[in-house]
C-alpha positions as CSV (number, residue, x, y, z in Angstrom):
1,G,-0.3,0.1,-0.3
2,A,1.2,3.6,-0.1
3,S,0.6,6.1,2.0
4,L,-2.7,7.8,2.0
5,D,-3.6,8.1,5.6
6,A,-0.4,7.6,8.0
7,P,1.3,5.2,7.9
8,F,-1.1,3.8,4.9
9,F,-4.4,4.7,3.4
10,Y,-6.3,3.2,6.0
11,P,-7.0,6.2,8.9
12,V,-7.0,4.0,11.6
13,S,-5.8,0.7,11.7
14,T,-2.4,-1.1,10.6
15,R,-3.6,-2.5,7.7
16,V,-1.7,-2.9,4.6
17,A,-3.1,-2.5,1.2
18,H,-0.1,-2.8,-1.1
19,P,0.4,-5.1,-4.4
20,I,2.6,-7.0,-2.2
21,A,-0.3,-8.5,-0.5
22,P,-3.5,-9.5,-2.8
23,Q,-4.2,-12.5,-1.2
24,T,-6.2,-11.0,1.0
25,P,-9.8,-10.9,-0.1
26,G,-10.0,-7.2,-1.0
27,G,-6.4,-8.3,-3.2
28,R,-8.5,-10.8,-4.6
29,M,-11.2,-8.8,-5.6
30,L,-9.1,-6.1,-7.3
31,Q,-7.2,-8.7,-9.1
32,N,-10.3,-9.9,-10.6
33,I,-11.2,-6.2,-11.3
34,R,-7.6,-5.6,-13.2
35,D,-8.2,-8.0,-15.2
36,N,-11.2,-7.3,-16.5
37,S,-10.4,-3.8,-16.8
38,Q,-13.8,-2.6,-18.8
39,G,-16.1,-3.4,-15.6
40,W,-17.9,-0.8,-14.5
41,I,-15.7,-0.9,-11.1
42,A,-12.6,0.4,-13.5
43,K,-15.0,2.8,-15.6
44,T,-16.1,4.3,-12.2
45,I,-12.6,5.0,-10.5
46,I,-11.2,7.0,-13.9
47,G,-14.5,8.6,-14.3
48,I,-14.6,10.2,-11.2
49,I,-10.8,11.4,-11.4
50,V,-11.4,12.6,-14.9
51,M,-14.8,14.7,-13.8
52,L,-13.1,16.3,-10.7
53,L,-10.2,17.2,-12.2
54,A,-12.2,18.8,-15.2
55,L,-15.1,20.3,-13.3
56,T,-13.9,20.9,-9.6
57,G,-10.5,22.9,-10.2
58,F,-9.0,24.0,-7.0
59,E,-11.7,24.5,-5.1
60,A,-13.2,22.0,-2.7
61,I,-16.3,20.2,-2.7
62,F,-15.9,19.3,1.0
63,N,-14.7,22.0,3.5
64,A,-14.2,22.1,7.1
65,A,-16.6,25.1,7.2
66,S,-20.3,23.7,8.2
67,N,-23.2,25.0,7.8
68,N,-26.3,24.0,9.8
69,Q,-29.0,25.1,7.6
70,N,-30.5,22.4,5.5
71,A,-31.7,22.6,1.7
72,A,-33.2,18.9,2.6
73,E,-33.8,15.8,4.6
74,V,-34.1,12.3,3.3
75,N,-35.9,9.7,5.8
76,G,-34.0,11.1,8.3
77,E,-30.8,11.7,6.8
78,E,-29.9,16.0,6.0
79,I,-28.7,17.9,3.5
80,S,-26.7,20.9,4.2
81,R,-27.0,24.1,2.5
82,Y,-23.5,23.9,2.1
83,D,-23.7,20.5,0.1
84,L,-26.2,22.5,-2.3
85,D,-24.3,25.4,-2.9
86,Q,-21.3,22.9,-4.2
87,A,-23.2,21.3,-6.3
88,M,-24.9,24.1,-7.7
89,N,-21.2,25.3,-8.4
90,M,-20.0,21.9,-10.3
91,Q,-23.3,21.8,-12.2
92,R,-22.2,25.4,-13.4
93,R,-18.7,24.4,-14.3
94,Q,-20.0,21.5,-15.8
95,L,-21.9,23.2,-18.5
96,A,-19.0,25.5,-19.4
97,Q,-16.5,22.3,-19.7
98,Q,-19.0,21.3,-22.0
99,L,-20.0,24.1,-23.9
100,G,-16.5,26.1,-23.4
101,Q,-17.3,29.5,-25.6
102,D,-21.0,29.1,-25.9
103,F,-20.9,29.3,-22.3
104,D,-23.6,31.8,-21.7
105,A,-23.7,32.5,-17.9
106,S,-26.9,34.6,-18.3
107,L,-29.0,31.6,-19.8
108,L,-28.7,29.6,-16.4
109,D,-31.3,29.8,-14.2
110,D,-30.5,29.4,-10.6
111,R,-33.7,28.2,-9.7
112,L,-33.8,25.5,-12.0
113,L,-30.3,25.2,-11.3
114,R,-31.1,24.7,-7.8
115,D,-33.9,22.2,-8.0
116,S,-31.0,20.0,-10.3
117,A,-28.7,19.8,-8.2
118,L,-30.8,19.3,-5.3
119,G,-32.8,16.3,-7.0
120,S,-29.1,14.8,-7.6
121,L,-28.3,14.8,-4.2
122,I,-31.8,13.3,-2.8
123,D,-31.3,11.0,-5.6
124,R,-27.8,10.1,-4.4
125,M,-28.5,9.5,-1.3
126,L,-31.0,7.4,-1.5
127,L,-29.2,5.1,-3.6
128,L,-26.5,5.2,-0.9
129,Q,-29.2,4.5,1.8
130,S,-30.7,1.7,-0.3
131,A,-26.4,0.2,-0.9
132,K,-26.1,0.1,3.0
133,N,-29.7,-1.4,3.7
134,A,-28.8,-4.0,1.6
135,N,-25.6,-4.9,3.0
136,F,-23.2,-3.8,0.1
137,A,-19.7,-3.1,1.2
138,F,-16.5,-2.3,-0.5
139,S,-13.6,-3.0,1.7
140,S,-10.4,-0.9,2.4
141,E,-8.4,-3.2,1.2
142,A,-9.9,-2.7,-1.9
143,L,-10.4,0.8,-1.9
144,D,-6.6,0.8,-1.1
145,Q,-6.2,-1.2,-4.6
146,L,-7.8,0.2,-6.6
147,I,-6.4,3.8,-5.9
148,L,-2.8,2.0,-6.1
149,Q,-4.3,0.8,-9.8
150,T,-5.3,4.3,-11.1
151,P,-3.4,5.8,-13.4
152,E,-4.1,9.5,-12.6
153,F,-2.3,8.6,-8.9
154,Q,0.6,6.7,-10.8
155,V,4.6,8.1,-12.0
156,D,6.0,5.3,-14.4
157,G,3.6,3.3,-14.1
158,A,3.9,3.2,-10.7
159,F,1.7,4.6,-7.7
160,S,3.3,7.7,-6.1
161,A,1.9,9.0,-2.7
162,A,3.5,12.7,-3.9
163,R,1.0,12.1,-7.0
164,F,-2.0,11.0,-5.1
165,D,-1.6,14.0,-2.7
166,Q,-0.9,16.5,-5.5
167,V,-4.2,15.0,-7.2
168,I,-6.5,15.3,-4.5
169,Q,-5.4,18.4,-2.8
170,Q,-6.1,20.2,-6.2
171,M,-10.0,18.7,-6.1
172,G,-9.7,20.3,-2.4
173,Y,-9.8,16.8,-0.8
174,S,-8.0,15.3,2.0
175,R,-6.8,11.8,1.9
176,L,-10.1,10.7,4.0
177,Q,-13.0,12.7,2.6
178,F,-11.3,11.3,-1.2
179,R,-11.6,7.5,0.2
180,Q,-15.3,8.5,1.7
181,L,-16.4,9.7,-1.4
182,L,-15.0,6.9,-3.4
183,E,-16.5,4.0,-1.3
184,Q,-20.0,5.7,-2.0
185,E,-19.2,6.2,-5.4
186,M,-18.1,2.1,-5.4
187,L,-21.7,1.1,-3.4
188,I,-23.7,2.8,-5.5
189,G,-22.3,1.2,-8.5
190,Q,-23.0,-1.9,-6.8
191,L,-26.3,-1.2,-6.7
192,R,-26.7,-0.2,-10.5
193,A,-24.6,-3.3,-11.6
194,G,-26.7,-5.4,-9.0
195,I,-29.8,-4.7,-10.5
196,S,-29.3,-3.6,-14.6
197,G,-27.3,-6.9,-14.5
198,T,-30.3,-8.6,-13.9
199,G,-32.2,-7.7,-17.4
200,F,-33.2,-10.7,-19.6
201,V,-34.9,-10.9,-22.5
202,T,-36.5,-14.1,-24.5
203,D,-35.5,-15.3,-27.7
204,Q,-38.7,-14.5,-29.0
205,Q,-38.1,-11.0,-28.0
206,V,-34.5,-11.2,-29.7
207,D,-35.5,-12.0,-32.7
208,N,-39.1,-9.8,-33.1
209,F,-36.5,-6.9,-32.4
210,A,-34.0,-7.8,-35.1
211,R,-36.6,-8.5,-37.6
212,L,-37.6,-5.0,-37.1
213,E,-34.4,-3.5,-36.7
214,M,-32.9,-5.4,-40.1
215,Q,-36.5,-4.3,-41.8
216,T,-36.6,-2.2,-45.2
217,R,-38.7,-0.6,-46.8
218,D,-39.7,0.9,-50.6
219,F,-41.3,3.9,-50.6
220,A,-41.3,7.2,-52.9
221,T,-42.3,10.4,-52.2
222,L,-44.2,13.6,-53.6
223,T,-42.8,16.8,-52.6
224,L,-44.8,20.2,-52.6
225,P,-42.6,23.0,-52.0
226,A,-43.6,26.0,-50.1
227,Q,-43.8,29.1,-52.9
228,Q,-42.6,32.2,-50.4
229,E,-42.4,34.4,-53.7
230,A,-46.0,33.7,-54.9
231,I,-47.4,34.7,-51.6
232,E,-48.8,38.6,-51.4
233,V,-48.9,40.0,-48.2
234,G,-51.1,42.9,-48.0
235,D,-51.1,46.1,-45.3
236,E,-53.8,45.5,-43.6
237,Q,-52.5,41.6,-43.0
238,I,-49.2,43.3,-42.4
239,K,-51.0,45.6,-39.4
240,E,-53.0,42.8,-38.0
241,Y,-49.8,40.7,-37.8
242,Y,-48.2,43.7,-35.8
243,E,-50.7,44.5,-33.5
244,A,-51.8,40.6,-32.5
245,N,-48.1,40.7,-31.8
246,A,-47.5,43.6,-30.0
247,D,-45.3,42.5,-27.1
248,R,-42.9,40.8,-29.9
249,F,-42.1,44.2,-31.0
250,R,-41.1,45.9,-28.2
251,T,-37.6,47.2,-26.7
252,P,-36.6,45.3,-24.3
253,E,-36.2,46.6,-20.6
254,Q,-32.5,47.6,-20.1
255,V,-30.6,48.9,-17.5
256,I,-27.5,50.8,-17.0
257,V,-25.3,50.1,-13.8
258,E,-22.3,51.9,-12.2
259,Y,-19.9,49.3,-10.7
260,V,-16.5,49.5,-8.2
261,E,-14.7,46.1,-8.6
262,L,-12.1,45.0,-6.1
263,K,-9.9,42.3,-7.5
264,K,-7.7,40.2,-5.2
265,E,-4.5,41.0,-7.7
266,S,-4.0,43.9,-7.0
267,F,-3.5,43.6,-3.5
268,F,-0.3,41.9,-4.6
269,D,1.5,45.1,-4.5
270,Q,0.5,46.1,-1.5
271,V,2.0,43.4,0.7
272,E,5.3,42.2,1.7
273,V,7.4,39.1,3.0
274,S,11.0,38.8,4.4
275,D,14.0,36.8,3.1
276,E,13.5,35.0,6.5
277,E,10.0,33.9,5.7
278,L,10.9,32.8,2.4
279,Q,13.7,31.0,3.4
280,E,11.3,29.1,6.1
281,L,8.9,28.3,3.6
282,Y,11.9,26.6,0.7
283,Q,13.4,24.3,4.0
284,K,10.1,23.0,4.4
285,Q,9.3,22.3,0.8
286,I,12.5,20.7,0.1
287,A,12.6,18.9,3.3
288,N,8.9,17.4,2.2
289,L,11.2,15.5,-1.0
290,A,12.2,12.0,-0.4
291,E,14.5,9.2,-1.7
292,Q,12.7,6.8,-4.0
293,R,13.7,3.4,-3.6
294,R,12.6,0.7,-6.5
295,A,12.2,-2.7,-4.7
296,A,11.7,-5.9,-5.8
297,H,10.3,-8.7,-3.9
298,I,9.5,-12.6,-3.1
299,L,6.5,-13.6,-1.2
300,I,5.1,-16.8,0.1
301,E,2.0,-16.2,1.8
302,T,1.1,-17.4,5.4
303,G,-2.4,-18.8,7.4
304,S,-4.0,-20.4,4.4
305,E,-2.0,-23.7,2.9
306,L,1.1,-23.0,4.6
307,S,1.4,-22.4,8.2
308,D,4.0,-19.9,9.4
309,D,6.9,-22.2,10.3
310,E,6.5,-23.8,6.8
311,A,6.0,-20.6,5.2
312,K,9.5,-19.6,6.6
313,A,11.0,-22.8,5.5
314,K,10.4,-22.3,1.8
315,I,11.3,-18.5,2.0
316,D,14.6,-19.9,3.4
317,E,15.4,-22.6,0.7
318,I,14.2,-19.5,-1.8
319,A,16.6,-17.2,-0.4
320,T,19.2,-19.9,-0.5
321,R,18.5,-20.0,-4.2
322,V,18.7,-16.3,-4.7
323,K,22.4,-16.5,-2.7
324,N,23.4,-19.6,-5.0
325,G,23.2,-17.5,-8.1
326,D,19.6,-18.1,-9.2
327,D,18.3,-15.0,-10.9
328,F,16.1,-13.2,-8.5
329,A,13.6,-12.0,-11.3
330,A,13.2,-16.0,-13.0
331,V,12.5,-17.2,-8.9
332,A,10.0,-13.9,-8.4
333,K,8.0,-15.5,-11.5
334,E,8.6,-19.0,-10.4
335,A,7.7,-18.8,-6.6
336,S,6.2,-15.7,-5.6
337,Q,2.7,-15.8,-4.3
338,D,2.1,-11.9,-5.2
339,P,-0.1,-12.0,-8.0
340,G,0.3,-8.5,-8.8
341,S,4.4,-8.4,-9.2
342,A,5.2,-11.8,-9.8
343,S,4.9,-11.8,-13.6
344,E,7.0,-8.8,-13.4
345,G,10.2,-10.2,-11.8
346,G,8.7,-9.3,-8.1
347,D,9.2,-5.6,-9.4
348,L,7.2,-2.8,-7.5
349,G,8.4,0.2,-9.0
350,F,10.1,3.5,-7.4
351,A,8.3,4.2,-4.2
352,G,8.5,6.2,-1.1
353,P,8.8,6.4,2.7
354,G,5.6,5.4,3.9
355,V,4.6,3.1,1.3
356,Y,5.0,-0.4,2.3
357,D,4.9,-2.5,5.9
358,P,7.5,-0.8,8.1
359,A,9.0,-3.8,8.7
360,F,9.5,-4.5,5.1
361,E,10.1,-0.9,4.3
362,D,12.9,-0.7,7.3
363,A,14.7,-4.2,5.7
364,L,14.8,-2.4,2.1
365,Y,16.3,1.1,3.6
366,A,19.1,-1.4,5.0
367,L,20.1,-2.6,1.7
368,N,22.7,-1.1,-1.3
369,E,21.3,-1.1,-4.8
370,G,21.2,-4.6,-5.6
371,E,21.7,-6.2,-2.6
372,V,19.3,-8.9,-1.6
373,S,17.1,-8.8,2.4
374,A,17.6,-12.1,4.5
375,P,13.6,-13.2,4.7
376,V,11.3,-10.7,6.4
377,K,8.2,-11.0,8.1
378,S,5.1,-8.8,7.3
379,E,1.4,-9.2,8.3
380,F,0.7,-11.2,4.7
381,G,3.7,-13.7,5.0
382,W,7.5,-13.9,4.0
383,H,9.5,-12.1,2.0
384,I,12.9,-11.6,0.3
385,I,13.5,-8.3,-0.7
386,K,16.2,-6.9,-3.2
387,L,17.0,-3.3,-4.1
388,L,16.8,-2.8,-7.8
389,G,17.8,1.2,-7.7
390,V,17.3,4.4,-5.9
391,Q,16.3,8.0,-7.3
392,S,17.6,11.0,-5.4
393,P,15.4,13.8,-5.2
394,E,16.3,17.2,-7.3
395,V,16.2,19.7,-4.7
396,P,15.5,23.2,-6.8
397,A,17.9,26.0,-6.2
398,F,16.5,28.6,-3.8
399,E,16.0,31.3,-6.5
400,S,14.5,28.8,-8.9
401,L,11.4,28.9,-6.3
402,K,11.2,32.4,-5.3
403,P,8.8,33.5,-7.3
404,Q,6.8,31.2,-6.4
405,L,7.5,30.9,-2.8
406,V,7.0,35.0,-2.5
407,R,3.4,34.5,-4.2
408,E,2.3,31.8,-2.1
409,L,3.3,33.5,1.3
410,K,1.9,37.0,-0.5
411,A,-1.6,34.9,-0.7
412,Q,-2.2,33.9,2.9
413,Q,-2.0,38.3,3.3
414,V,-3.9,38.9,0.4
415,E,-6.4,37.1,1.5
416,Q,-6.9,38.4,4.7
417,R,-7.1,42.2,2.7
418,F,-9.4,40.9,0.4
419,V,-11.9,39.4,3.3
420,E,-11.4,42.7,4.9
421,T,-11.8,45.1,2.0
422,S,-14.8,43.5,1.1
423,K,-16.3,43.9,4.2
424,Q,-15.3,47.5,4.2
425,L,-17.2,47.8,0.9
426,E,-20.5,45.8,1.9
427,D,-20.6,48.5,4.8
428,S,-20.1,51.7,2.6
429,A,-22.2,50.6,0.1
430,F,-25.0,50.1,2.5
431,E,-24.6,53.3,4.2
432,A,-23.9,55.4,1.1
433,S,-26.4,57.0,-1.3
434,D,-24.1,56.2,-4.3
435,L,-20.9,54.6,-5.0
436,A,-18.5,57.3,-5.1
437,Q,-18.2,57.5,-1.7
438,P,-17.1,53.6,-1.4
439,A,-14.5,54.5,-4.2
440,Q,-13.5,57.6,-2.8
441,E,-13.0,55.7,0.8
442,L,-11.2,52.4,-0.3
443,G,-8.9,54.0,-3.7
444,L,-11.6,52.4,-6.4
445,M,-12.3,53.4,-9.4
446,V,-16.4,54.0,-10.4
447,Q,-17.2,51.9,-13.9
448,T,-20.1,51.8,-16.2
449,T,-21.8,49.1,-18.0
450,E,-23.2,49.2,-21.5
451,A,-27.2,48.6,-21.4
452,F,-28.4,45.4,-21.0
453,G,-31.5,43.5,-20.2
454,R,-32.9,40.9,-18.2
455,D,-31.0,38.1,-20.8
456,G,-27.5,39.4,-19.6
457,G,-24.9,41.3,-21.8
458,E,-21.3,41.1,-22.1
459,G,-18.5,40.7,-19.8
460,I,-20.1,41.4,-15.9
461,T,-23.3,42.3,-16.8
462,A,-23.4,38.0,-18.7
463,N,-23.5,37.5,-14.8
464,R,-26.6,36.0,-13.6
465,Q,-25.9,37.5,-9.9
466,V,-25.4,40.8,-11.4
467,I,-28.3,40.7,-13.5
468,Q,-30.7,39.7,-10.5
469,A,-29.1,42.3,-8.8
470,A,-29.8,45.0,-11.6
471,F,-33.1,44.0,-11.6
472,S,-34.1,43.5,-8.1
473,D,-36.8,46.2,-6.5
474,E,-34.1,46.7,-3.7
475,V,-31.7,48.1,-6.5
476,L,-34.1,49.3,-9.5
477,V,-37.0,50.6,-7.5
478,D,-35.8,51.7,-4.4
479,G,-32.1,53.2,-5.6
480,A,-30.5,51.3,-3.4
481,N,-26.7,50.2,-3.8
482,S,-26.5,46.3,-4.2
483,S,-24.5,44.5,-1.4
484,V,-21.1,43.0,-2.7
485,I,-21.5,40.5,-5.5
486,E,-19.0,37.8,-5.8
487,L,-18.0,37.1,-9.5
488,D,-15.5,34.9,-8.7
489,P,-13.8,34.0,-6.0
490,D,-10.8,36.6,-7.1
491,T,-13.5,39.5,-7.7
492,S,-16.4,41.2,-6.2
493,I,-18.5,44.4,-6.9
494,A,-20.8,46.8,-5.5
495,L,-23.3,48.3,-8.1
496,R,-26.5,50.6,-8.6
497,V,-28.4,51.8,-11.6
498,K,-27.3,54.5,-12.9
499,E,-30.4,54.3,-15.9
500,H,-33.2,52.6,-16.2
501,L,-34.7,52.0,-19.9
502,K,-38.3,51.2,-20.0
503,P,-39.7,49.0,-22.9
504,A,-41.1,50.9,-25.7
505,A,-43.2,49.5,-29.0
506,I,-41.1,49.5,-31.9
507,P,-42.2,51.3,-35.2
508,L,-43.9,49.4,-37.3
509,A,-41.8,50.9,-40.1
510,D,-38.5,49.0,-38.4
511,V,-40.0,45.6,-38.1
512,R,-42.4,45.5,-41.7
513,E,-39.6,43.5,-43.4
514,D,-39.6,40.6,-40.7
515,I,-43.4,40.9,-40.4
516,V,-43.8,40.6,-44.6
517,Q,-40.9,37.5,-44.6
518,Q,-42.7,35.3,-41.4
519,L,-46.4,35.7,-43.4
520,Q,-45.0,34.2,-46.6
521,R,-43.2,31.5,-44.9
522,S,-46.0,30.1,-42.7
523,L,-48.3,31.2,-45.4
524,A,-46.8,29.2,-48.2
525,A,-46.4,26.3,-45.3
526,E,-49.8,26.1,-45.4
527,A,-51.1,26.6,-48.9
528,A,-48.3,23.6,-49.5
529,R,-49.8,21.5,-46.4
530,A,-53.4,22.0,-48.3
531,K,-52.4,20.9,-51.6
532,G,-50.7,17.8,-50.1
533,E,-53.5,16.9,-48.2
534,Q,-56.1,17.5,-51.1
535,L,-53.6,15.1,-53.1
536,L,-53.4,12.3,-49.9
537,A,-57.5,12.4,-50.2
538,D,-57.1,11.7,-54.6
539,L,-54.6,9.0,-54.0
540,R,-56.2,7.5,-51.4
541,K,-59.5,7.0,-53.5
542,G,-57.2,5.8,-56.7
543,Q,-56.7,8.9,-58.4
544,Q,-53.1,9.8,-59.5
545,P,-52.1,13.0,-60.7
546,D,-50.8,12.9,-64.3
547,D,-47.9,15.1,-63.7
548,A,-46.7,13.5,-60.1
549,Q,-42.6,13.6,-60.4
550,W,-42.0,10.5,-57.6
551,Q,-38.9,9.9,-55.6
552,A,-38.4,6.6,-55.3
553,V,-35.6,4.9,-52.6
554,E,-35.8,1.4,-52.5
555,A,-35.1,-1.0,-49.7
556,A,-34.5,1.8,-46.9
557,T,-32.9,1.2,-43.6
558,R,-34.0,2.7,-40.3
559,S,-30.6,5.0,-40.5
560,Q,-31.2,5.6,-44.1
561,E,-28.6,8.3,-45.3
562,G,-29.7,11.6,-47.6
563,V,-33.4,11.0,-46.0
564,A,-34.6,13.9,-43.9
565,P,-34.9,12.3,-40.3
566,A,-38.6,13.6,-40.1
567,L,-39.4,11.5,-43.5
568,L,-37.5,8.6,-42.7
569,Q,-39.2,8.4,-39.5
570,A,-43.0,8.6,-41.2
571,V,-41.8,5.8,-43.5
572,F,-41.7,3.2,-40.6
573,R,-44.7,4.5,-38.7
574,M,-46.7,3.7,-42.0
575,P,-48.7,0.7,-42.0
576,R,-47.5,-2.2,-44.2
577,P,-49.7,-2.4,-47.4
578,E,-52.7,-4.6,-47.8
579,Q,-51.9,-5.4,-51.2
580,Q,-48.6,-5.4,-53.3
581,D,-50.8,-3.7,-55.5
582,K,-51.9,-0.9,-53.3
583,P,-49.7,0.9,-51.9
584,S,-50.3,3.4,-48.6
585,Y,-49.9,6.8,-48.0
586,S,-49.1,9.6,-45.7
587,G,-47.7,13.2,-45.6
588,V,-45.1,15.0,-43.6
589,A,-45.2,18.7,-43.3
590,L,-40.8,19.1,-43.8
591,S,-38.9,22.1,-41.1
592,N,-38.2,24.2,-44.6
593,G,-42.6,24.5,-44.9
594,D,-42.5,21.9,-47.9
595,Y,-45.1,19.2,-47.6
596,A,-43.9,15.9,-48.9
597,V,-46.4,12.8,-49.8
598,V,-45.2,9.9,-49.1
599,R,-45.8,6.6,-50.7
600,L,-45.0,3.0,-49.4
601,N,-44.6,0.6,-52.0
602,G,-43.8,-2.3,-50.2
603,V,-42.1,-4.0,-47.0
604,N,-39.0,-5.9,-47.2
605,E,-38.5,-8.7,-43.7
606,P,-34.5,-9.9,-43.7
607,E,-34.3,-12.9,-45.5
608,A,-31.0,-14.4,-43.9
609,A,-31.5,-15.7,-40.6
610,L,-29.5,-14.3,-37.8
611,T,-25.9,-15.7,-37.2
612,D,-25.1,-16.4,-33.2
613,E,-22.9,-13.3,-33.0
614,E,-25.7,-11.4,-34.0
615,K,-28.3,-12.8,-31.8
616,L,-25.7,-12.1,-28.8
617,N,-25.0,-8.6,-29.5
618,Y,-29.1,-7.8,-29.9
619,R,-29.9,-10.0,-26.6
620,R,-27.0,-8.1,-25.2
621,F,-28.2,-4.5,-26.5
622,L,-32.2,-5.7,-25.2
623,A,-30.3,-6.9,-21.7
624,S,-28.9,-3.8,-21.4
625,R,-31.7,-1.4,-22.1
626,V,-34.2,-3.6,-20.2
627,G,-31.6,-3.5,-17.0
628,Q,-31.5,0.2,-17.5
629,Q,-35.2,0.4,-17.3
630,D,-35.3,-1.5,-14.4
631,F,-32.9,0.5,-12.2
632,A,-34.9,3.5,-13.7
633,A,-38.1,1.8,-12.4
634,F,-36.2,1.0,-8.7
635,R,-35.3,4.9,-8.0
636,Q,-38.4,5.8,-9.1
637,K,-39.8,2.9,-6.3
638,L,-37.1,4.8,-3.6
639,Q,-38.5,8.2,-4.6
640,A,-42.2,7.3,-3.9
641,E,-41.9,5.1,-0.5
642,A,-39.0,7.9,0.6
643,E,-39.7,10.8,3.2
644,I,-38.4,13.7,1.7
645,E,-38.3,17.2,2.8
646,R,-37.0,20.1,1.0
647,F,-36.4,23.6,2.4
């Protein structure tokens, strides 16, 4: 194991959980996981790491600070407002990550975001409660091994405690917090797999689905175009449309706001650090650099097939072979009972202090490079250890780290000043009748935005909190300064409305052309539909138009390229023709206003029988879908039966 809580992952006991000990129950489980790395557990752990790294950045999901106010209660268990706030922040970051430059904060509705986040937290708590009630468990040994095998925590293919600490600290987690989250995800994953994995389908269902999926259809279409250029729109129609849609032809309500801005970055030039403080921090940082040792071992386990005396006798025999010249790696592949390292010749990779069992580590650090230890006893059995290599840490020079050290020390002072100044701004803005006084007291500049509406604008006016504050009754109606708004962890502002631009009617002349185009589009589409429906009625009576230009498609599949999705969907919803020479008809209004008349000529069933592989693939697909539906139904049942109170 590696040191995730001194001296190992475990927070309390003296359990060892390293690849040297996969013979424990947790170790055997993880061997199966490793052998089936495409399973849900492997995907879950990688997914957690990638998601948290991508979305949470340097902010913590958990924090030592607590909030006694609750957002909800689920079967007696509480969800705090702090947890809800963090979940909402994560959803915002997730949207920003997914949409990139297209992300528009002004489009976010905080109420809907809150409902979504709270719903997810409640759903998660219900699943955890259900998993625990069903006695699902994931052992500490298994968690340890799972972390050890996670690529995000490895350097050169081997687990690195330093890398682990770096990653979880960036996510804002302590070791114990990360383990708790990981355990919860494993429990939910077990529950999901346990329910979804029971989905099954009959042979008849597989055959029916495959027959429908492989079915093709012969059809033809006759498109009646929406001829906008043929539509003439009169002044009376334009005026009538303008008056009926008056609300659409009004300028939006807008405001222009003044604001003062506090930026944390501006405080760095206002604080100083001494050389003594820099040297002290430098010494602390380089003291954390530890020598890395590359160990290989041969393990004979005790407590199962062999007694302690028998295991000791066997390791003594192996030690004699190695001492007499047998190749250590070859003997490890042959005799070691650690499946995690035996195939690698016993190689455990590089690791620093605190990674291995204390007795194992003491023996390792007593060796010179290339030496092999005498037999060593650990909780899991008897080992002989070989030191394959030593990596001495590279100690960076003070000057190379100085800029980083200066910023780190200044950041502590800056944070305090930023908090204090934000409080001063809050008090001053509350007491003042405008922003000139707070700006003068704090040495800030009053800035002015462009006009923006309730949908927001650019820059700070895209921020939902800014929009809500600007259009609040307190600021917009009463003319007061807003409270301090945190735009991000490094920026806060206070604002007031400088000018309120109320909605006004847009003159008809300014929107006349837009109205004409809209009327032409809608009237042309109506005309095409009417003509198409009349044609359908004639066709169903057996009357065929003389000038019909049908476009035929033979043996179309459900994913046929070159056919509009709406049209293809309509084709496969049409009833099978009653007779070969009597096609069925339908009509579809297309997105561009055209109307398509569809003639279904025939339905073709698959001729070749399914191969065993095709049947298996269809069965897996259908069983997976059934399993997902079962799990969704299970979640709905939990929701229906739970005692949930939202605050």
